Residue, then its C-alpha position, 0 to 999 in steps of 0.5 A: m514529557n520526559n526521556k527525550f531520546l532523539e531530537t531534531k532541529n530546523i531539518t531542511k531537505t530540498f530537491g530542486k525547487l521542492k522543499a521536502l523538509d521545511d525547518v522540521d522540528f521532531n522528538l522521539y521519547r525513549g520507551k514510547i511508540h510514536g505516530l506520524l501522520g500526513e498527506n502523501g508528499a507531507g515529508k514523512s518519508s523524507l524525515m525518516n530517510v534523514l534519520s536513517g542516514i539515506y538523505k543528508p539535509e542542507k540544514g538542521i541539527i540532530y541530537l541523539d540522547g543529548q549528543r549532537q550527531n551527523i548521520s551521513s549514511p545508513d551505516i552510521a545510523s545503524q551504528l547509532g541504533i537507528g534502523m528502518v523497516h521499509q514497505e518493500f521487504r528487504l530480505v534475502e529470499s533464498f536464505s534462512i531466517k537465521d541468515n537473514l537475522t545474523l547478516s549484519k556486522s552489528n548483530i548482537f545475538k550471534d553468541n546466543f541466537l537460539k535463546s534470542f530467537k526463541k524469546y522474539s519468536e514468542i513476542f511476535a508469535l512467529n511459528a517457524n524454525e530458525n532454518e526455514i527459507i525466507s521464500n517459504l514464509s507468508v507475508g505477515e511472517k516476512q514482516k515479523i522477520e523484517i522487525m526482528k532484523l532491527i532487534f538483532n542489529d541492536s536498533n533502539i530506534m525502530l522506524l516502521d513504514e506502513p507495517t500493517a499494510v499486508l497484515t490481516p486484522q488478527e495480524t495487525s492486533q498481534l503486532k500492537n501486542s508485540l510493539v507495546t512489549l518491546a516498548e515497555e520490556d526492551m525500552k524500544t523507541i518505535v515510530l509507526i508511519t500509517h494512513k490509518l487513523k485507527e491504527i494511530k489510535e490503537f498503537t501509539e502514545i505520542v502522534s506528530v503530524m506533517k503537511n507540506g514538508k512542515m511539523v504542524a503538530k508534535d508531542l500530542p498525546t494520543n489519547d487526547v486528540t480526536d480523528n477529526q482534529l488529526i484529519e484537520l491538522m493533515m489537510g483541513e476539514v474532510k467531507k465524509s461521504t456515504i455511499n448509496k448502494d441502492n443504485e440499479i443493478g443490470q445484466t451480468k457483465l463478467k463471469v469467472e468460471n472454474i479457474n485454476f492456475f499453476d505457476s510455471v516457475s514454482n509449480i505451485k497451484k496458485l488459484e483453485e476452482i475460482n467462480f464468481q459473476i459481476k452484474a452492471g452497476e455492481i462492485l464485487g470486493l475481493a479481500g485477502v492478505s497480499g500474495n493469496g492469488q490476487v495478482e494472478l487472478a487480476n492477470i487472468i481476467s485482464g488477458i495478461e496471463r493466458i495459460f490457465e484452466g477455466k473460463i473468462i466470459i465478458n458480455n457473453n463472449d468467451v475470451s479464455k483463449k484471447g489476449v489483452r487486446s481482444r478483451k479491451k475491445l469488449n470494453l474491459s479496462y485493467i487498473p493494476e496494483n503496480r501503478l508505476g511499472v505495470g500501469l505507467a511506464p517510468g522514465v516516460s513522460v506524462i503525455d506519453n503515458s496518458i495514450v498508451r492505451d488508446y494511441f490510435f485515437t491520436k494518430l494522424g496517418p502513420h504518425i502520432s498527432k501532437k495536437r490530438t495528443s495534447n487535446y487528449l491529455q488535456s481532456l483527461i486532465k479536466q475530466f478527472s482533475i488531474k495536476a500535471p503542470n508539465p506534460k513533457a516531464e517524466i510521469s515520476t514527477l507527479s504525486g502518487g495521487n495524480m499518477q493514479k488518477l491519470l492511470m484510472g482516467r486513461e482506463l475510465v475515459g471510454n465508460p468500460d463495461v468491466i473494470i478490474a481495479s486492483q489496490p486503487t488507493r494504496g499508499l495514497d492520502v485521504n484526499a486522493v482516495d476520496a477522489i478515486h472512490n468518486l471515480l469508481i462510484d461514477q462508473r458503477n452509476k454508469g452501469s460498469a461491473i467493478f472487481l475491486i481488489s483491496e487489502d483495505l477492509d474499510e474500503l471494500f465495505k464502503l464500495s462493495h455490494r458484495l465481498l469475497v475472501i481469498f486465502e491460499g488461492k481459493i474463495v473461502k467466504s463470501f459476504n453481503t457487506v450490509d450485514a458482514n462482520i469484520n471479524d469474521i472476514g479477518l478470521a477468513m483471511a487468516g485461513v481460520s474456518e469456523 
């Protein structure tokens, strides 16, 4: 394989006793789209952070176009033409598209901005004026601007971290076409970090795989490697489970009636006439691109948001005017999409996070009993297979999968009647995803009514009995997952009516 553009040799990066990168060799080829695969903690992000100048390795060499480079800061990486799009947008929301695209001092299109903006708007199918304020754009449009920023900053190596996580199937397909055009016409070298094997197969020409900080396979022609081979490289053989949906369905546990919600800050209607119900033993899925009202709806059902129109009925009890505690007493559990910050308290220990929901179980008189607290955590660890070596360590020391299992275990230990699970597997590797799915299925079989909010259509199809699609705060379509068509769902997610 020729046209080697970037090469790393023996890159090593440690954090304390953890070796995040262990003698990693990695190649990028000019004008190619590369896939980078690996479990959570495999070292993908650490490697990208080294290439983009965020991390400085203890050992190793980086060659760019045959020349040895010392990429000691993001500014140097940018000067060398290396840019990264992170999962969280880094746009100035109150600025215009033009301002965001021209902020960098390395911008190369200041003199012919409109001509260049028109060219790349066509490539990315961006239907927005250059003077439009970022906060007015959809999530998909913001993603396009993030990638365009790299182009305007003259990045020849573009590192994209989960770029399709917030896109509809149609937007994902459009992004693929855009990246292919950039690689072929502008000779951009692109790295796609993703957990989705389907995207690796559809987007990339070359794939590399990491595991436990090591590069276990590199420069594999995508067309010559199977999904099973990639999974085996990442973690060994994975047992693919099939979900039986013929379980017993009981009485209605949750009713959501005529919910309307106005955002008090923007004075924009975020939810309009939302109606559905979920029965015991049933999983109802909610599909939609991020930002279409999912967070607001989950907060209303859980009691976090109390100013709204409509009714929330749990086990025939109207809790519309009641708060979180009253709903928990009726055996409702909420697993928020922001696991670290809303679900778990950053900077606080594993053991303290474990008792947040049911701290009164560990009380001894007016105080918290250390023994009861320890026993409570150990029961969670055993029941939900949580790996937490040091209970007194900060919660952030756990992997993403183990943080999520602790959060879910804490919420599920009492066998709740109603579960609101929002993005329960976002950013997790295949094994962790499978473990979380099994927890939800187990609760379904015990009679829980589950409201599953997810941007992963594969997950929704796998677990849900029924599926709703939300767009701009409205339920625009409902499907039975047995006979639903994924393209119809994608169109509904994009707001396209039949």
